[in-house]
ZAMARGU-4260 file (C-alpha; in steps of 0.2 Angstrom, whole numbers, plus 5000, padded with zeros to 4 digits):
<rodrens>
0) 5462/5348/5548 | 5469/5359/5563 | 5468/5356/5582 | 5474/5366/5598 | 5480/5356/5612
5) 5486/5360/5628 | 5497/5348/5636 | 5501/5356/5653 | 5498/5370/5663 | 5510/5380/5656
10) 5515/5374/5638 | 5502/5374/5624 | 5505/5361/5608 | 5499/5370/5592 | 5495/5359/5579
15) 5493/5357/5565 | 5491/5342/5546 | 5495/5344/5532 | 5487/5334/5520 | 5495/5334/5502
20) 5486/5344/5491 | 5481/5341/5471 | 5492/5345/5460 | 5491/5361/5452 | 5480/5365/5439
25) 5475/5376/5426 | 5468/5391/5434 | 5456/5394/5420 | 5464/5414/5417 | 5464/5420/5398
30) 5485/5423/5403 | 5499/5415/5402 | 5513/5410/5386 | 5508/5395/5375 | 5520/5381/5376
35) 5536/5381/5366 | 5538/5401/5371 | 5555/5404/5380 | 5556/5411/5396 | 5536/5405/5398
40) 5524/5409/5411 | 5511/5401/5415 | 5495/5403/5428 | 5492/5386/5439 | 5478/5388/5453
45) 5489/5392/5465 | 5507/5399/5458 | 5516/5407/5443 | 5529/5397/5436 | 5544/5403/5424
50) 5551/5390/5412 | 5542/5378/5420 | 5550/5382/5439 | 5537/5387/5450 | 5538/5405/5456
55) 5532/5417/5468 | 5538/5438/5460 | 5542/5451/5469 | 5536/5467/5462 | 5542/5482/5468
60) 5533/5501/5465 | 5543/5513/5458 | 5538/5529/5443 | 5549/5536/5433 | 5541/5552/5430
65) 5542/5555/5451 | 5563/5556/5449 | 5578/5561/5438 | 5581/5552/5423 | 5600/5551/5428
70) 5598/5544/5445 | 5586/5526/5436 | 5600/5515/5434 | 5606/5515/5453 | 5592/5516/5460
75) 5584/5500/5449 | 5602/5492/5455 | 5595/5496/5473 | 5580/5490/5470 | 5586/5473/5459
80) 5600/5468/5474 | 5588/5471/5487 | 5578/5455/5480 | 5564/5466/5470 | 5564/5455/5453
85) 5548/5464/5442 | 5548/5483/5443 | 5530/5489/5442 | 5527/5510/5436 | 5512/5519/5430
90) 5512/5526/5415 | 5501/5546/5420 | 5489/5551/5407 | 5495/5570/5414 | 5511/5568/5415
95) 5512/5562/5395 | 5496/5573/5389 | 5497/5587/5398 | 5489/5597/5382 | 5478/5589/5372
100) 5488/5582/5357 | 5504/5587/5362 | 5514/5567/5369 | 5529/5570/5381 | 5541/5555/5381
105) 5557/5566/5384 | 5567/5569/5398 | 5560/5561/5417 | 5544/5557/5407 | 5553/5544/5394
110) 5545/5529/5397 | 5554/5517/5385 | 5572/5524/5390 | 5564/5520/5409 | 5559/5503/5404
115) 5577/5496/5395 | 5587/5503/5410 | 5576/5492/5418 | 5578/5477/5407 | 5597/5480/5409
120) 5599/5477/5426 | 5589/5463/5426 | 5573/5468/5431 | 5553/5462/5423 | 5545/5478/5420
125) 5522/5477/5425 | 5514/5496/5417 | 5500/5498/5427 | 5492/5510/5412 | 5478/5516/5419
130) 5468/5528/5410 | 5464/5529/5429 | 5477/5528/5436 | 5474/5537/5454 | 5493/5535/5465
135) 5486/5552/5474 | 5490/5561/5457 | 5475/5574/5454 | 5462/5566/5443 | 5467/5549/5442
140) 5478/5555/5431 | 5468/5561/5419 | 5471/5576/5409 | 5462/5590/5413 | 5456/5592/5395
145) 5449/5576/5397 | 5443/5575/5414 | 5433/5593/5407 | 5423/5583/5393 | 5406/5581/5393
150) 5408/5562/5390 | 5404/5547/5402 | 5421/5544/5408 | 5428/5525/5418 | 5414/5518/5404
155) 5415/5510/5384 | 5406/5528/5379 | 5413/5528/5362 | 5419/5545/5364 | 5431/5539/5380
160) 5436/5525/5373 | 5443/5534/5358 | 5455/5546/5369 | 5459/5529/5376 | 5463/5523/5363
165) 5476/5536/5354 | 5483/5536/5371 | 5486/5515/5372 | 5491/5519/5356 | 5505/5533/5362
170) 5512/5520/5374 | 5513/5505/5361 | 5523/5520/5352 | 5535/5518/5364 | 5535/5502/5370
175) 5526/5489/5361 | 5545/5481/5354 | 5548/5479/5372 | 5534/5465/5376 | 5538/5449/5379
180) 5531/5438/5367 | 5534/5421/5358 | 5545/5429/5343 | 5554/5441/5358 | 5554/5427/5375
185) 5566/5440/5382 | 5557/5456/5381 | 5554/5463/5399 | 5535/5471/5399 | 5531/5452/5405
190) 5513/5462/5413 | 5500/5475/5410 | 5488/5482/5425 | 5472/5490/5419 | 5464/5503/5424
195) 5464/5505/5445 | 5451/5503/5459 | 5437/5501/5446 | 5424/5490/5455 | 5408/5489/5444
200) 5415/5490/5424 | 5419/5470/5421 | 5414/5473/5403 | 5423/5490/5401 | 5437/5483/5408
205) 5436/5470/5397 | 5433/5482/5384 | 5453/5488/5388 | 5459/5474/5390 | 5454/5471/5372
210) 5461/5490/5366 | 5477/5486/5373 | 5481/5470/5366 | 5475/5478/5347 | 5487/5492/5353
215) 5504/5480/5354 | 5501/5476/5372 | 5498/5461/5371 | 5507/5456/5387 | 5508/5438/5395
220) 5498/5443/5411 | 5485/5455/5415 | 5482/5461/5428 | 5464/5471/5437 | 5462/5478/5456
225) 5451/5466/5465 | 5450/5473/5481 | 5435/5483/5490 | 5425/5468/5479 | 5427/5474/5463
230) 5418/5462/5449 | 5429/5458/5434 | 5427/5447/5418 | 5428/5431/5421 | 5443/5425/5416
235) 5450/5439/5409 | 5462/5446/5424 | 5472/5440/5439 | 5466/5450/5450 | 5479/5458/5462
240) 5475/5463/5482 | 5483/5477/5494 | 5484/5477/5513 | 5492/5493/5523 | 5497/5491/5539
245) 5485/5510/5541 | 5481/5522/5529 | 5480/5543/5528 | 5463/5537/5519 | 5454/5537/5537
250) 5447/5549/5546 | 5458/5563/5556 | 5449/5555/5572 | 5451/5539/5570 | 5468/5528/5580
255) 5473/5511/5572 | 5459/5508/5558 | 5450/5492/5561 | 5456/5485/5545 | 5476/5482/5552
260) 5473/5470/5563 | 5467/5458/5546 | 5485/5458/5539 | 5491/5455/5554 | 5483/5440/5556
265) 5486/5424/5544 | 5471/5422/5534 | 5465/5416/5517 | 5455/5432/5516 | 5461/5442/5500
270) 5454/5457/5501 | 5453/5475/5509 | 5436/5482/5509 | 5444/5497/5514 | 5456/5500/5502
275) 5454/5519/5491 | 5435/5516/5498 | 5435/5533/5503 | 5433/5536/5485 | 5417/5527/5481
280) 5401/5530/5477 | 5393/5518/5485 | 5402/5507/5499 | 5409/5492/5499 | 5402/5477/5510
285) 5406/5456/5512 | 5393/5453/5505 | 5397/5459/5486 | 5413/5448/5487 | 5420/5431/5493
290) 5435/5440/5499 | 5444/5433/5487 | 5443/5416/5499 | 5437/5403/5485 | 5447/5410/5470
295) 5452/5397/5458 | 5471/5407/5455 | 5484/5411/5465 | 5484/5425/5479 | 5492/5438/5472
300) 5497/5456/5476 | 5502/5474/5471 | 5498/5485/5484 | 5507/5477/5500 | 5510/5493/5510
305) 5531/5497/5511 | 5528/5513/5520 | 5512/5526/5518 | 5509/5542/5512 | 5501/5557/5519
310) 5486/5568/5519 | 5484/5583/5529 | 5470/5577/5539 | 5479/5562/5546 | 5499/5558/5543
315) 5503/5539/5549 | 5519/5535/5556 | 5520/5516/5550 | 5536/5509/5556 | 5549/5497/5546
320) 5542/5482/5558 | 5527/5485/5552 | 5531/5484/5533 | 5542/5466/5537 | 5528/5459/5546
325) 5516/5462/5534 | 5526/5453/5518 | 5528/5440/5533 | 5512/5435/5538 | 5505/5437/5519
330) 5517/5424/5513 | 5512/5414/5527 | 5492/5416/5522 | 5497/5409/5505 | 5503/5425/5492
335) 5510/5416/5477 | 5512/5435/5473 | 5522/5447/5483 | 5520/5467/5479 | 5526/5484/5483
340) 5519/5498/5484 | 5526/5509/5486 | 5546/5503/5484 | 5554/5519/5481 | 5545/5534/5487
345) 5547/5548/5477 | 5540/5567/5470 | 5524/5572/5462 | 5528/5577/5446 | 5525/5596/5440
350) 5515/5600/5425 | 5517/5616/5413 | 5501/5621/5418 | 5498/5616/5436 | 5504/5605/5451
355) 5500/5587/5448 | 5492/5582/5466 | 5474/5575/5472 | 5468/5589/5482 | 5449/5592/5489
360) 5452/5609/5473 | 5450/5595/5465 | 5438/5586/5473 | 5443/5574/5482 | 5444/5570/5500
365) 5462/5572/5504 | 5474/5587/5503 | 5492/5579/5499 | 5510/5588/5498 | 5510/5596/5482
370) 5528/5588/5481 | 5531/5574/5494 | 5527/5558/5488 | 5541/5550/5500 | 5531/5535/5503
375) 5542/5532/5519 | 5548/5519/5506 | 5559/5506/5508 | 5569/5517/5497 | 5565/5535/5500
380) 5566/5549/5489 | 5580/5556/5491 | 5587/5539/5489 | 5589/5536/5508 | 5589/5514/5511
385) 5580/5512/5525 | 5578/5498/5538 | 5564/5489/5529 | 5572/5489/5516 | 5588/5475/5525
390) 5572/5468/5532 | 5562/5464/5515 | 5579/5459/5510 | 5580/5445/5521 | 5563/5439/5513
395) 5567/5441/5498 | 5585/5429/5496 | 5573/5417/5506 | 5563/5420/5490 | 5576/5419/5475
400) 5581/5404/5483 | 5568/5393/5490 | 5549/5402/5482 | 5549/5385/5469 | 5546/5375/5485
405) 5533/5386/5494 | 5523/5394/5478 | 5518/5375/5477 | 5511/5372/5498 | 5494/5379/5501
410) 5493/5387/5519 | 5484/5378/5533 | 5482/5392/5545 | 5485/5385/5564 | 5469/5391/5577
415) 5472/5402/5590 | 5461/5411/5601 | 5458/5428/5598 | 5473/5435/5607 | 5485/5423/5604
420) 5502/5415/5595 | 5497/5418/5575 | 5504/5405/5566 | 5502/5395/5548 | 5512/5384/5540
425) 5513/5384/5519 | 5519/5365/5517 | 5513/5348/5509 | 5509/5330/5518 | 5531/5328/5518
430) 5538/5346/5522 | 5536/5362/5522 | 5538/5382/5533 | 5531/5388/5549 | 5528/5407/5550
435) 5522/5415/5566 | 5520/5434/5566 | 5517/5442/5587 | 5519/5459/5578 | 5508/5472/5576
440) 5510/5492/5575 | 5514/5500/5591 | 5497/5510/5592 | 5491/5491/5595 | 5507/5478/5601
445) 5505/5460/5605 | 5512/5453/5621 | 5523/5437/5621 | 5516/5423/5622 | 5522/5408/5632
450) 5523/5390/5632 | 5523/5386/5612 | 5527/5371/5605 | 5522/5367/5587 | 5519/5349/5581
455) 5517/5346/5559 | 5508/5330/5557 | 5511/5324/5539 | 5514/5308/5529 | 5528/5302/5540
460) 5531/5304/5561 | 5525/5322/5565 | 5540/5333/5570 | 5538/5343/5587 | 5547/5359/5588
465) 5555/5365/5596 | 5562/5352/5609 | 5551/5359/5624 | 5540/5374/5624 | 5546/5392/5622
470) 5541/5410/5624 | 5539/5420/5607 | 5545/5436/5612 | 5533/5453/5609 | 5537/5459/5590
475) 5546/5438/5586 | 5540/5437/5566 | 5549/5423/5558 | 5545/5407/5548 | 5556/5389/5553
480) 5558/5374/5540 | 5550/5360/5542 | 5559/5343/5534 | 5569/5351/5525 | 5582/5348/5512
485) 5597/5357/5511 | 5615/5354/5503 | 5616/5336/5509 | 5605/5335/5522 | 5587/5325/5517
490) 5579/5334/5532 | 5580/5349/5541 | 5564/5357/5555 | 5574/5370/5565 | 5571/5386/5574
495) 5579/5399/5563 | 5573/5408/5547 | 5581/5399/5531 | 5590/5417/5523 | 5599/5408/5506
500) 5609/5392/5500 | 5622/5395/5490 | 5636/5384/5481 | 5653/5389/5488 | 5667/5380/5483
505) 5663/5360/5486 | 5651/5366/5499 | 5633/5370/5503 | 5631/5384/5514 | 5615/5386/5522
510) 5612/5403/5529 | 5599/5405/5546 | 5594/5420/5556 | 5590/5415/5572 | 5575/5423/5581
515) 5579/5434/5594 | 5574/5426/5612 | 5574/5410/5605 | 5586/5398/5606 | 5593/5389/5589
520) 5589/5371/5588 | 5591/5358/5571 | 5582/5343/5572 | 5590/5332/5557 | 5586/5317/5549
525) 5597/5301/5542 | 5614/5314/5552 | 5622/5301/5564 | 5632/5311/5577 | 5651/5307/5573
530) 5646/5317/5556 | 5644/5335/5563 | 5654/5348/5570 | 5651/5363/5578 | 5634/5359/5587
535) 5631/5343/5602 | 5619/5331/5597 | 5607/5326/5610 | 5593/5310/5603 | 5575/5317/5599
540) 5560/5311/5593 | 5557/5299/5581 | 5575/5295/5579 | 5580/5312/5574 | 5595/5321/5581
545) 5592/5338/5591 | 5608/5351/5587 | 5610/5366/5594 | 5628/5376/5590 | 5643/5378/5603
550) 5644/5397/5598 | 5633/5411/5600 | 5624/5415/5584 | 5635/5426/5572 | 5645/5424/5556
555) 5655/5413/5568 | 5641/5403/5570 | 5642/5385/5559 | 5637/5368/5560 | 5645/5356/5546
560) 5638/5342/5541 | 5646/5333/5526 | 5651/5345/5514 | 5635/5356/5521 | 5638/5370/5533
565) 5625/5380/5541 | 5631/5398/5546 | 5614/5403/5560 | 5616/5423/5559 | 5612/5433/5573
570) 5594/5445/5567 | 5605/5462/5566 | 5619/5452/5552 | 5605/5442/5543 | 5598/5459/5538
575) 5614/5464/5530 | 5619/5448/5521 | 5616/5453/5501 | 5618/5441/5485 | 5623/5442/5471
580) 5638/5445/5456 | 5659/5448/5463 | 5668/5447/5451 | 5657/5433/5440 | 5656/5424/5454
585) 5637/5421/5464 | 5643/5428/5482 | 5636/5432/5501 | 5642/5449/5504 | 5637/5455/5520
590) 5636/5476/5524 | 5624/5483/5535 | 5622/5502/5525 | 5617/5507/5507 | 5625/5498/5491
595) 5619/5487/5479 | 5626/5474/5463 | 5632/5478/5446 | 5638/5471/5432 | 5656/5467/5441
600) 5653/5469/5458 | 5648/5477/5474 | 5645/5496/5476 | 5645/5503/5495 | 5639/5517/5499
605) 5653/5527/5511 | 5654/5528/5528 | 5659/5544/5539 | 5671/5529/5545 | 5683/5516/5539
610) 5667/5502/5536 | 5672/5484/5532 | 5663/5474/5520 | 5661/5455/5522 | 5660/5440/5506
615) 5657/5423/5509 | 5672/5413/5503 | 5682/5393/5500 | 5695/5392/5509 | 5705/5376/5518
620) 5702/5379/5537 | 5718/5374/5552 | 5716/5359/5551 | 5720/5358/5532 | 5699/5353/5525
625) 5689/5363/5518 | 5680/5376/5525 | 5671/5393/5519 | 5675/5410/5530 | 5669/5427/5526
630) 5683/5438/5520 | 5686/5458/5523 | 5687/5471/5511 | 5692/5489/5520 | 5681/5502/5513
635) 5688/5518/5516 | 5679/5532/5526 | 5673/5550/5519 | 5668/5564/5527 | 5649/5566/5520
640) 5642/5571/5535 | 5640/5592/5538 | 5630/5601/5551 | 5625/5616/5546 | 5617/5630/5559
645) 5599/5628/5565 | 5588/5639/5556 | 5577/5649/5568 | 5559/5657/5564 | 5555/5670/5575
650) 5536/5667/5575 | 5527/5655/5576 | 5508/5654/5565 | 5495/5643/5565 | 5487/5643/5548
655) 5468/5644/5548 | 5458/5631/5553 | 5444/5625/5538 | 5439/5611/5529 | 5433/5606/5513
660) 5432/5591/5501 | 5417/5580/5498 | 5422/5571/5517 | 5424/5590/5526 | 5441/5586/5530
665) 5455/5597/5538 | 5460/5606/5521 | 5480/5613/5519 | 5487/5631/5519 | 5487/5636/5499
670) 5498/5645/5493 | 5489/5662/5497 | 5489/5656/5516 | 5510/5655/5512 | 5512/5673/5512
675) 5506/5672/5531 | 5523/5657/5535 | 5537/5660/5547 | 5553/5661/5536 | 5570/5655/5537
680) 5585/5655/5527 | 5597/5639/5525 | 5613/5641/5515 | 5622/5627/5508 | 5641/5627/5510
685) 5651/5625/5494 | 5662/5614/5499 | 5648/5598/5500 | 5650/5599/5481 | 5666/5592/5478
690) 5669/5579/5463 | 5667/5564/5470 | 5651/5568/5477 | 5636/5557/5468 | 5622/5563/5475
695) 5621/5580/5491 | 5603/5575/5503 | 5596/5587/5513 | 5590/5583/5532 | 5581/5595/5542
700) 5573/5585/5558 | 5560/5596/5564 | 5541/5601/5575 | 5528/5607/5565 | 5512/5607/5553
705) 5519/5609/5537 | 5533/5615/5529 | 5540/5621/5511 | 5557/5622/5506 | 5558/5635/5492
710) 5576/5638/5481 | 5569/5660/5474 | 5552/5654/5467 | 5550/5636/5464 | 5547/5623/5478
715) 5556/5609/5477 | 5550/5598/5493 | 5537/5600/5506 | 5532/5589/5522 | 5514/5589/5533
720) 5525/5585/5546 | 5522/5567/5554 | 5537/5563/5566 | 5546/5561/5553 | 5561/5571/5544
725) 5561/5579/5528 | 5574/5575/5514 | 5578/5583/5501 | 5589/5575/5488 | 5598/5593/5480
730) 5609/5586/5468 | 5600/5593/5453 | 5602/5612/5460 | 5619/5614/5463 | 5625/5629/5451
735) 5609/5638/5460 | 5612/5633/5478 | 5630/5641/5477 | 5621/5659/5470 | 5609/5656/5485
740) 5601/5652/5497 | 5587/5640/5502 | 5569/5646/5510 | 5560/5636/5522 | 5541/5642/5525
745) 5530/5635/5540 | 5518/5634/5549 | 5517/5629/5569 | 5507/5612/5575 | 5488/5617/5581
750) 5483/5609/5596 | 5468/5613/5592 | 5469/5608/5574 | 5460/5591/5569 | 5474/5582/5563
755) 5478/5566/5564 | 5497/5562/5570 | 5502/5548/5580 | 5504/5548/5600 | 5520/5542/5601
760) 5526/5560/5593 | 5511/5572/5594 | 5514/5589/5602 | 5507/5590/5617 | 5511/5608/5623
765) 5493/5618/5622 | 5503/5632/5613 | 5509/5631/5595 | 5524/5624/5592 | 5537/5627/5578
770) 5556/5624/5577 | 5570/5616/5569 | 5580/5603/5578 | 5594/5599/5567 | 5598/5602/5549
775) 5612/5592/5539 | 5617/5589/5523 | 5624/5572/5520 | 5637/5571/5502 | 5637/5552/5497
780) 5649/5545/5489 | 5650/5525/5484 | 5667/5514/5481 | 5667/5498/5474 | 5672/5484/5488
785) 5673/5470/5478
</rodrens>
């Protein structure tokens, strides 16, 4: 039961009572491992478990065929170091059997090598094997020859099933021996997703699962997309859901979509009926589904939007803070499986006979770029690490350290007025975590909420926190521990977000993150004031002590209680925390830029100037007592950024205004149109290609409509302008770039076009606009920090 009561005219007491949840029971799904299997995966009605320990998987999507094989391992290590423990990837039929009967598993199409690389860096794998996959690929990834065949696609038509059986057998021929199973529990493939966004064919889904198992793809977990009120065969699949901050599939005259609020509001509703709705023959209605509220299995996601693609008619501008707030809101709503799409961006793969992107010409409502699939993912197509990579890693570190607790806690959604504070608590009668999200995207921001104090009731005396009412700032998003055990302190409630707990020497170090604009308090139980160092202690309610750190949040802000050290970081430093092996020792590292852990230590991307990397280590303090502190390593700077002469377009042509596709949306310029595009050249200096440079990335800041980058006659990159810079990995083109320049072909922004661009960046000019503000080459070098 939850209530909200006003205690004074200026303070609101937000109260929730936490009844003890019933014991977890089997989910009733025909998935999971039998008793006795090593690394056993089980599925209860509320959470998954691994080796008997409750587990919240953190899954990130990365499409091997949309990146270069020579960078797979580095990118997968970066994902793993960002807290991803399960890799999801589509296996696009079109990429592997473009010509009927001619399967290709070579080069960037080598599924087996990709899975083996993932296993080597410590990732489990979920394969999304279709046969229809989507991923903004033409015909959902069906080869053209299959799409053209006179049969009932995506049904139990025997002719269709015969083709699918051959496709599944081909996949199994590559990876069947890499599937986690009783006789090989260490194998990496733990899950198979069947189909994608198939709403009304439950019998067919069951058939496909049976075919996959018969082919040798009998994984522990079988999933299917549950959004849109999908009808799934009872007991056969764990439904997985989606949630995006915005969507390119909306209309060009839509501002922030109505569905967006759902994903920034704590709720028991799992389903979003709008995802993929523009491809449905019939409209999804709320009555078709209970929205997942009463599902007797865990709340799992596979498409939490960690960015957004663009279509020609609609180009959302999702911010990093939107991504981290959405992910936090799903955790507070009861998510038992955090699955991100995309976690690593890429490029639409090239076919032998044609391009492979979806388009109005191939029957879709949307034109998407020919090559660009960067998605503004946490890791971009060119390997750039973005702010939400760091913000999400902070959440993932928490899940790695405390996810076994959170997994067992059901969510209690806190009540609020329509425009009031959004909050929830996941917990049992004794302990929990309090979640607050006061962030929405910039098109519909939330106001500060004044006079906030929480009361969490349970079996023991309630926790009231903070000690006095506070104001929750606009854009704040956080979760706080409620009576959680940390180190040898039996119960801690705090106005700071837990990051991780690690044993350093003989001391348990608990890392917490302060919330901007909210003072830090630790409410501790079973502690005497004389046992506390680094904080002032005052009596609190119900016999608790309220500790306020003596130092401002940062690496030197430490509160010591016995052998437990609380390190309370400011928000920026908290986003710079990594955890992984350094010299064989589990370690905390502080570094705000790109990097990854490998088998021996921490590798960083070198910066323009010397930069410090910190690692947490045990030492003796000034009094000779055991302590902990950060040891510094300096990474030498490297001149990696080279500004180029800004290319200038002599004209500013606009593309003809056209509409097409089943929804009559604005159409992108065609290859033929580009004969009339403005053209400029950009030469890459040979000096950037030095022996210690591992990646060369071009960054172009520009304004216009559509930009294409050619090397000779080859289209190597393109972008629909949305306010973001274009990044192009040039590494594979070194020899050719030493001989010839890049050619930029572009159309100007047309103020008359029925195209959505975020109002924050949409050009205000009444005349066509086309310009390049800057062009920069980044020569990336890496160094071992520890």
